[in-house]
C-alpha positions in Angstrom: 145.1 -66.6 175.7 145.7 -67.8 172.2 144.1 -65.2 169.9 144.2 -66.1 166.3 142.9 -63.9 163.5 140.4 -65.4 160.9 143.2 -65.1 158.3 145.6 -67.1 160.5 142.9 -69.7 161.1 142.4 -70.1 157.3 146.1 -70.4 156.8 146.3 -73.1 159.5 143.5 -75.0 158.0 145.1 -74.8 154.6 148.3 -76.3 155.9 146.4 -79.1 157.6 144.2 -79.8 154.6 146.2 -79.8 151.3 142.9 -80.1 149.4 142.0 -76.6 150.6 145.0 -75.1 148.9 143.9 -76.6 145.6 140.3 -75.3 145.9 141.5 -71.8 147.0 143.8 -71.8 144.0 140.8 -72.6 141.8 138.8 -69.8 143.3 141.7 -67.4 142.6 141.8 -68.5 139.0 138.0 -67.9 138.8 138.4 -64.4 140.2 141.3 -63.6 137.8 139.2 -64.8 134.9 136.2 -62.7 135.9 138.5 -59.6 136.4 140.1 -60.1 133.1 136.6 -60.3 131.6 135.7 -56.9 133.1 138.9 -55.3 131.8 137.1 -54.3 128.6 137.7 -54.1 124.8 141.2 -55.8 124.6 139.6 -59.1 125.7 136.7 -58.6 123.3 139.0 -58.0 120.4 141.0 -61.1 121.1 137.9 -63.3 121.6 135.8 -62.4 118.6 136.6 -61.9 114.9 134.7 -59.7 112.5 133.8 -61.4 109.3 135.4 -59.7 106.3 135.1 -59.9 102.6 138.2 -59.7 100.5 140.8 -61.5 98.4 141.7 -64.9 99.7 145.0 -66.6 98.7 144.9 -70.4 98.9 148.3 -71.9 99.2 150.2 -74.9 100.7 153.4 -74.4 102.6 155.8 -77.4 103.0 159.4 -77.8 103.8 161.8 -79.9 101.7 165.4 -80.4 100.5 167.1 -78.9 97.5 168.3 -81.3 94.8 169.9 -81.0 91.4 167.7 -81.6 88.4 170.6 -83.3 86.6 172.6 -85.5 88.9 174.9 -88.3 88.0 175.4 -91.1 90.4 178.8 -92.7 90.5 178.6 -96.3 91.6 181.1 -99.1 92.1 181.1 -101.3 89.0 183.7 -103.8 90.3 182.1 -107.2 91.0 182.1 -108.5 94.5 183.7 -106.1 97.0 186.6 -103.7 96.7 188.6 -101.4 98.9 188.9 -97.7 98.3 192.5 -96.6 98.2 191.8 -93.0 97.0 188.7 -90.8 96.8 188.4 -87.1 96.0 187.3 -85.0 99.1 183.7 -84.2 99.4 182.7 -80.7 98.2 185.4 -80.5 95.5 184.4 -79.1 92.1 185.8 -81.4 89.5 186.1 -81.3 85.7 185.2 -84.0 83.3 187.9 -86.6 83.2 189.2 -85.9 86.7 190.0 -89.0 88.8 187.3 -89.4 91.4 187.9 -92.8 93.0 190.6 -95.4 92.8 189.9 -98.9 94.1 192.3 -101.8 94.9 193.1 -103.4 91.5 195.4 -106.2 92.6 192.7 -108.9 92.4 191.4 -107.5 89.1 195.0 -107.5 87.6 195.5 -111.1 88.6 192.3 -112.1 87.0 193.2 -110.3 83.8 196.6 -112.1 83.7 195.1 -115.5 84.2 192.4 -114.9 81.6 195.0 -113.9 79.0 196.6 -117.3 79.5 193.2 -118.9 79.1 192.6 -117.0 75.9 195.9 -118.2 74.4 195.1 -121.8 75.4 191.8 -121.5 73.7 193.4 -120.1 70.6 195.8 -123.1 70.4 192.9 -125.5 70.9 191.0 -124.0 68.0 194.0 -124.3 65.7 194.5 -128.0 66.7 190.8 -128.8 66.1 191.0 -127.2 62.7 194.0 -129.3 61.7 192.4 -132.5 63.0 189.3 -131.7 61.1 191.3 -131.3 57.9 193.1 -134.7 58.5 189.8 -136.4 59.1 188.3 -134.9 56.0 191.2 -136.4 53.9 190.8 -139.8 55.5 187.1 -139.9 55.0 187.4 -138.8 51.4 190.0 -141.6 50.7 187.7 -144.2 52.4 184.7 -143.1 50.4 186.7 -143.1 47.2 187.9 -146.7 47.8 184.4 -147.9 48.6 183.1 -146.2 45.5 185.8 -148.0 43.3 184.9 -151.3 44.9 181.3 -150.8 44.0 182.2 -149.9 40.5 184.3 -153.0 40.2 181.6 -155.2 41.5 179.1 -153.7 39.1 181.6 -154.3 36.2 182.2 -157.9 37.2 178.5 -158.6 37.4 177.9 -157.0 34.0 180.9 -158.8 32.5 179.7 -162.1 33.8 176.1 -161.6 32.8 176.8 -160.2 29.4 180.0 -162.1 28.6 181.3 -165.0 30.6 178.0 -166.6 31.2 177.0 -166.6 27.6 180.4 -167.6 26.5 180.3 -170.6 28.9 177.0 -171.6 27.5 178.3 -171.3 24.0 181.3 -173.4 24.8 179.2 -176.1 26.3 177.0 -176.2 23.3 180.0 -176.3 21.0 181.4 -179.1 23.0 178.1 -181.0 22.6 178.0 -180.2 18.9 181.6 -181.5 18.4 180.8 -184.6 20.4 177.7 -185.2 18.2 179.7 -184.7 15.0 182.5 -187.0 16.1 180.0 -189.6 17.2 178.4 -189.5 13.8 181.7 -190.0 12.2 182.5 -192.8 14.5 179.2 -194.4 13.8 179.7 -194.1 10.0 183.2 -195.6 10.4 181.8 -198.4 12.5 179.2 -199.2 9.8 181.8 -199.2 7.1 184.1 -201.3 9.2 181.4 -203.9 9.8 180.7 -204.1 6.1 184.3 -204.5 5.3 184.7 -207.0 8.1 181.9 -209.0 6.7 183.5 -208.9 3.3 186.8 -209.8 4.9 188.5 -206.8 4.0 188.9 -205.4 7.6 190.4 -207.0 10.6 188.6 -207.7 13.8 190.8 -205.4 15.8 190.0 -202.4 13.7 186.3 -203.3 14.0 186.6 -203.4 17.8 188.5 -200.2 17.7 185.7 -198.5 15.8 183.1 -199.9 18.1 185.0 -198.5 21.1 185.2 -195.1 19.5 181.4 -195.1 19.1 180.9 -196.2 22.7 183.3 -193.4 23.9 181.5 -190.8 21.7 178.2 -191.7 23.4 179.8 -191.2 26.8 181.3 -187.8 25.8 178.0 -186.7 24.4 176.3 -187.6 27.7 179.1 -185.8 29.6 178.8 -182.7 27.5 175.1 -182.5 27.8 175.4 -183.1 31.6 178.0 -180.3 31.8 175.7 -177.9 30.0 172.9 -178.8 32.3 175.0 -178.2 35.4 176.3 -174.9 33.9 172.8 -173.6 33.3 171.3 -175.0 36.5 174.0 -174.4 39.2 177.2 -172.7 38.1 176.0 -169.7 36.3 173.1 -168.8 38.8 175.5 -169.2 41.6 178.1 -167.0 40.0 175.6 -164.4 39.1 174.2 -164.3 42.7 177.7 -164.1 44.0 178.6 -161.2 41.8 175.3 -159.4 42.6 175.9 -159.9 46.3 179.4 -158.5 46.0 177.9 -155.5 44.2 175.3 -155.0 46.9 177.9 -155.3 49.6 180.1 -152.7 47.9 177.1 -150.4 47.6 176.2 -150.8 51.3 179.9 -150.4 52.2 180.0 -147.1 50.3 176.9 -145.9 52.2 178.3 -147.0 55.5 181.6 -145.4 54.9 179.9 -142.2 53.8 177.8 -142.1 57.0 180.8 -142.9 59.2 182.8 -140.2 57.5 180.0 -137.7 58.0 179.7 -138.6 61.6 183.4 -138.3 62.3 183.5 -135.0 60.5 180.5 -133.8 62.5 182.3 -134.7 65.7 185.4 -132.9 64.6 183.4 -129.9 63.5 181.5 -129.9 66.8 184.8 -130.0 68.7 186.1 -127.1 66.6 182.9 -125.1 67.3 183.2 -125.9 71.0 186.8 -124.7 70.9 185.8 -121.6 69.1 183.0 -120.9 71.6 185.4 -121.4 74.4 187.8 -118.9 72.7 184.9 -116.4 72.3 183.9 -116.8 75.9 187.4 -116.4 77.0 187.8 -113.3 75.0 184.6 -111.8 76.3 185.6 -112.7 79.9 189.0 -111.0 79.2 187.1 -107.9 78.0 184.9 -108.0 81.1 188.0 -108.4 83.3 189.7 -105.6 81.5 186.6 -103.4 82.1 186.7 -104.5 85.8 190.3 -103.4 85.9 189.4 -100.1 84.3 186.5 -99.7 86.7 189.0 -99.6 89.6 189.8 -96.0 88.4 186.6 -93.9 88.2 186.7 -90.6 86.3 184.2 -87.8 86.3 181.8 -88.1 83.4 180.8 -84.4 83.7 181.6 -81.2 85.6 180.1 -81.1 89.0 180.3 -80.9 92.8 181.4 -84.0 94.6 178.8 -85.1 97.2 179.1 -88.3 99.2 175.9 -90.3 99.5 173.9 -89.9 102.7 174.2 -92.8 105.1 171.2 -94.5 106.6 170.8 -95.2 110.3 170.2 -98.9 109.9 172.3 -99.4 106.8 175.0 -102.0 106.9 177.1 -100.1 104.2 180.3 -98.6 105.4 181.1 -94.9 105.2 182.6 -93.6 102.0 186.3 -93.0 102.9 189.7 -94.3 102.0 190.1 -97.9 103.2 186.4 -98.5 103.2 185.0 -101.8 101.7 182.3 -101.2 99.1 180.1 -103.7 97.3 179.1 -103.9 93.7 176.7 -101.2 92.5 177.1 -99.3 95.8 176.8 -95.5 95.3 180.1 -93.8 95.9 179.7 -90.2 94.7 177.0 -87.9 93.4 177.8 -85.3 90.8 174.9 -82.8 90.8 174.7 -80.0 88.3 174.0 -77.1 90.6 173.0 -74.8 87.7 169.5 -76.1 87.8 167.9 -77.1 91.1 164.6 -78.5 92.3 162.9 -78.8 95.7 161.6 -82.2 96.9 158.4 -81.9 99.0 156.1 -84.3 100.7 152.5 -83.1 100.5 150.0 -84.5 103.0 147.1 -86.5 101.5 144.6 -83.9 102.7 146.1 -81.3 100.2 147.4 -83.5 97.4 144.2 -83.2 95.3 144.8 -79.4 95.2 148.3 -79.7 93.7 148.7 -80.0 89.9 151.4 -79.7 87.3 152.7 -76.3 86.4 151.2 -74.5 89.4 153.2 -71.5 90.5 155.3 -71.7 93.7 157.7 -69.6 95.7 160.7 -71.0 97.4 162.6 -69.6 100.4 165.9 -71.1 101.5 166.4 -71.5 105.3 169.8 -70.0 104.9 168.4 -67.0 103.0 165.0 -66.2 104.5 164.8 -62.7 103.0 164.9 -63.9 99.4 162.3 -65.9 97.5 162.6 -67.6 94.2 160.0 -68.6 91.7 159.2 -72.1 90.7 156.6 -74.4 89.2 155.2 -77.8 90.2 157.1 -80.2 88.0 156.0 -83.6 89.4 153.2 -84.9 91.7 153.3 -88.3 93.2 150.4 -90.7 92.3 150.9 -93.0 95.2 151.9 -92.3 98.8 155.6 -92.3 99.6 156.4 -95.6 101.2 159.5 -94.5 103.0 157.6 -91.8 105.0 155.3 -94.5 106.4 158.1 -96.3 108.2 157.4 -95.8 111.9 154.1 -93.9 111.1 151.9 -96.3 109.1 148.9 -93.8 109.2 151.0 -91.0 107.7 150.4 -90.7 104.0 152.3 -88.1 102.0 153.0 -87.7 98.3 156.4 -86.8 96.9 156.1 -83.5 95.0 158.8 -81.8 93.0 159.2 -78.0 92.6 161.4 -76.9 89.7 163.0 -73.6 90.6 162.9 -71.3 87.6 164.8 -68.3 89.0 168.6 -68.3 89.1 169.8 -69.4 92.5 173.0 -68.1 94.2 175.8 -70.5 94.9 173.9 -73.2 96.9 174.6 -76.8 97.3 172.2 -79.8 97.3 170.8 -80.8 100.6 169.9 -77.2 101.7 166.6 -77.0 103.6 164.0 -74.8 102.0 160.3 -74.1 102.2 157.9 -73.8 99.2 154.5 -72.1 99.1 152.5 -73.7 96.3 149.8 -71.2 95.0 146.5 -73.1 94.6 144.2 -70.3 93.7 143.3 -66.7 94.6 139.7 -66.1 95.4 138.2 -62.6 94.9 135.9 -61.0 97.4 134.9 -63.9 99.6 134.0 -64.1 103.3 136.7 -65.6 105.5 137.1 -66.4 109.2 140.0 -67.8 111.1 140.1 -71.6 110.7 139.8 -72.1 114.5 136.5 -70.4 114.6 134.8 -73.2 112.7 134.0 -76.4 114.5 132.1 -79.6 113.7 128.9 -80.5 115.5 127.3 -83.8 114.5 128.7 -83.7 111.0 127.8 -80.0 110.4 130.3 -77.1 110.4 129.2 -74.4 112.8 130.4 -71.1 114.3 129.3 -69.2 117.4 128.3 -65.6 117.0 128.9 -62.9 119.6 125.1 -62.2 119.6 124.3 -65.8 120.5 127.4 -67.5 121.9 125.5 -70.5 123.1 123.8 -71.3 119.8 125.7 -73.0 117.0 125.3 -71.3 113.7 125.5 -73.8 110.7 127.7 -72.6 107.9 129.0 -73.9 104.6 132.7 -73.7 104.1 134.8 -73.7 101.0 138.6 -73.6 100.5 141.1 -72.9 103.2 144.7 -72.3 104.0 146.7 -72.6 107.1 145.1 -69.6 108.8 141.7 -68.8 107.3 138.7 -70.7 105.8 136.2 -69.5 103.2 132.5 -69.2 104.3 130.2 -69.7 101.4 126.9 -69.4 103.3 125.6 -68.9 106.8 127.4 -65.6 107.6 127.5 -62.1 106.3 130.0 -59.3 106.4 130.4 -57.7 109.8 129.2 -60.7 111.8 131.4 -61.3 114.9 132.3 -64.9 115.5 133.9 -66.6 118.5 137.5 -67.5 117.8 137.1 -70.6 119.8 133.9 -72.6 120.5 132.5 -72.7 124.0 134.1 -75.4 126.2 131.1 -77.7 125.7 131.6 -77.5 122.0 135.4 -77.7 121.9 136.8 -79.9 119.1 138.2 -83.3 120.0 141.8 -83.2 118.9 141.8 -86.9 118.7 139.4 -86.8 115.8 136.5 -88.6 117.4 133.6 -89.5 115.1 130.8 -89.7 117.6 129.7 -86.2 118.5 129.6 -85.0 122.1 126.4 -86.1 123.9 125.8 -89.2 121.7 125.9 -92.1 124.2 125.3 -94.8 121.5 123.7 -97.0 124.1 126.9 -97.4 126.2 127.4 -96.8 129.9 129.1 -93.5 130.9 132.6 -94.0 132.2 135.9 -92.2 132.1 138.1 -95.4 131.8 138.1 -98.8 130.4 135.9 -101.1 132.4 137.8 -104.0 133.9 136.4 -107.3 135.0 137.6 -107.0 138.6 137.0 -105.3 140.9 133.3 -104.7 140.5 132.3 -101.1 140.0 129.2 -99.0 140.2 128.1 -95.7 138.9 127.8 -92.8 141.4 125.1 -90.2 140.5 125.1 -91.3 136.9 128.3 -89.4 136.3 130.3 -92.4 135.2 133.0 -92.1 138.0 134.2 -95.5 139.1 134.6 -96.5 142.8 135.1 -99.7 144.6 132.2 -101.7 146.2 131.7 -101.8 149.9 133.7 -105.1 150.2 136.5 -103.5 148.3 136.5 -100.4 150.6 136.7 -102.7 153.6 139.7 -104.5 152.3 141.2 -101.2 151.1 140.9 -99.5 154.5 143.2 -102.1 156.0 146.0 -100.8 153.9 145.9 -97.2 155.0 146.4 -94.9 152.1 146.1 -97.7 149.7 142.3 -97.1 149.4 142.7 -94.5 146.7 140.2 -94.9 143.9 142.4 -96.8 141.5 139.5 -97.1 139.0 139.7 -93.3 138.5 143.5 -92.8 139.0 144.5 -95.6 136.5 142.4 -94.1 133.7 144.5 -93.0 130.8 141.6 -92.2 128.5 141.0 -88.4 128.0 137.4 -87.3 128.4 136.1 -85.6 125.2 136.0 -81.8 125.7 138.5 -81.9 128.6 142.2 -81.0 128.3 143.6 -82.5 131.6 146.1 -85.3 131.5 146.3 -88.4 133.6 149.1 -86.8 135.5 146.8 -84.0 136.5 144.2 -86.5 137.5 146.6 -88.3 139.8 147.6 -85.0 141.4 144.0 -84.1 142.1 143.4 -87.5 143.7 146.4 -87.1 145.9 145.0 -83.8 147.1 141.6 -85.4 147.8 142.7 -88.7 149.3 143.5 -88.4 153.0 143.8 -92.1 153.6 140.5 -92.4 155.5 137.3 -91.9 153.5 137.3 -93.2 149.9 133.6 -92.6 149.1 133.3 -89.1 150.7 136.4 -88.0 148.8 135.0 -89.3 145.5 131.6 -87.7 146.2 133.3 -84.3 146.9 135.3 -84.8 143.8 132.1 -85.3 141.8 130.7 -82.0 143.2 133.8 -80.2 142.2 133.7 -81.6 138.7 130.0 -80.8 138.3 130.5 -77.2 139.4 133.4 -76.6 137.0 135.8 -75.3 139.6 138.5 -78.0 139.4 141.5 -78.3 137.1 140.7 -81.9 136.2 138.7 -83.1 133.2 135.1 -84.0 133.9 133.0 -86.4 131.9 130.5 -83.7 130.9 133.3 -81.8 129.0 134.0 -79.0 131.4 137.7 -79.3 130.9 140.8 -78.2 132.8 140.0 -74.5 132.4 137.3 -72.5 134.3 134.0 -72.6 132.5 133.2 -68.9 132.2 129.8 -69.6 130.6 128.7 -71.6 133.6 129.9 -68.8 136.0 127.9 -66.2 134.0 124.8 -68.4 134.1 125.1 -68.9 137.8 126.1 -65.4 139.0 125.1 -63.0 136.3 121.7 -62.1 137.6 121.0 -59.1 135.4 122.0 -60.8 132.2 124.4 -58.1 130.9 127.2 -60.6 130.3 129.4 -59.0 133.0 129.8 -59.6 136.7 129.4 -56.3 138.7 130.6 -55.8 142.2 127.5 -57.2 143.8 127.6 -60.3 141.7 131.3 -60.8 142.5 130.5 -60.5 146.2 127.8 -63.1 146.0 130.1 -65.4 144.2 132.8 -65.0 146.9 130.3 -65.7 149.6 129.2 -68.9 147.8 132.8 -70.1 147.4 133.5 -69.4 151.1 130.5 -71.3 152.2 131.4 -74.3 150.1 135.0 -74.2 151.4 133.8 -74.1 155.0 131.4 -77.0 154.4 134.1 -79.1 152.7 136.6 -78.4 155.5 134.0 -79.5 158.1 133.2 -82.8 156.3 136.8 -83.6 155.7 138.0 -83.1 159.4 139.6 -86.1 161.1 137.2 -88.5 162.9 137.6 -88.4 166.7 
């Protein structure tokens, strides 16, 4: 006869039904929570906080990195790229004038040598241009002088002709006519005398004919002289005058032409000389720049300081600073910080930046020296968010803030991690509560009092720090507030805007609704299950009929703290590969009663809802579960476990 004790029967059923183990575990958690509640004052002290009045220090604590106030950045001034052939080791203290870095100077030296040759060529070209300009000046001057003389001669010839030769020619022609006229008169008188003598017989016929011929020739000469004077006045003299005037004009134009040509030639030679001088000047400047480039291959310390290599970036293409490394122009090689005066670089979140102002007091603690603190002041506050901090986190907005350390620091180096506490203000005699005791309900800050844990007490809040918050109205000294709101009123860590219980006209669901398969709402709780047709097709695949609509959900229900992984584990416990709807219905009962570890749509959460247990089993209303109430609770749990085991038994 197989006799089995009730306990063995329960153990056997638990092994056959994994879901029972989960429910029994939940029941044990419930019992432990109730027993811990009954343990007395320690739990009360940790659950409630008594409102106090006192001094309240408002401060902001942020971590940062130490930097030197005065820091010289040593950069590569060599154009292009250069190779490091020597660099002083990092961490070395150097004096002003010490050699820090030596770069490869072979290319710079070749450039300097070539440029020196170019400068000498440019100097010779300038000298040659100057000489050619002087020669051309002499040539132009000679040409202009000759043209000037020619013009003067032409003017003189014209004046000589007009005032001398032309009048003289006219005078000669007139004299010739006068002479001819006088000779003609003599010849005519002689002819008359000869004719009288011939008639008287005292003159021969030949002499008479001779006198007649002389008169005839005199008439011809007179006509010829008059004709010559007419031609002289009409043609010869005007022609000669125009010729001399034209020669004078030509000489004048030639002088102007020669002058312009000379000026143009001189301008060309002057321009060539200026060009050669400019070339020489550019060559000299380039030589100076090349000499500086050659000098830049040896970098000396401009001040005393500590040698610090620049920090490398993960995605930077620049090589490490070491001997043999290739560096580009303007690349940072060494930092020389003056460690006698240090500052702390912080990044203040945007929620606190409006509280930080210049000259506020601060205290700095080095991570390497946690037992000492140093005074400082706010020296700089960023006006725009730091763009580098938003890389990878576009929603993160912080502001670069600088704390100047006024106390003398020990021998520390830049880059040391430290924390700074910026003192915002110190409030006198104000009411404060822990910051976690205040929650937001529909846009109103509320707390929960010990006297009425289910009623939200509206309060007005003031300033706060990382631990406490000021209560300006709504509470009084001695009130005891709940350190955390009830589970129904727990704050949504995701920062939801819609308050709990506001449906906003949408259907309740615990996942994103997909177009296929079709879903329906069971008991108005928003749990998604497949339709009957879907169940039929799912049952043909054995264990594949799990409720995927619930299991696939990755959206956390407000008020709950269970993860999707916990949801999958709970479904694996419920899913026996046979009844999809029954399993989901039982799951809904468990969620409704608040005894499961998974998040429920009504905000029960992953933890046991103690308030619901008290409402259900605390019959006398004293806020505690006595022995009789605990016995009633155990019997109710056992009845539900037996009922669930019966409904979940295999079909025969």
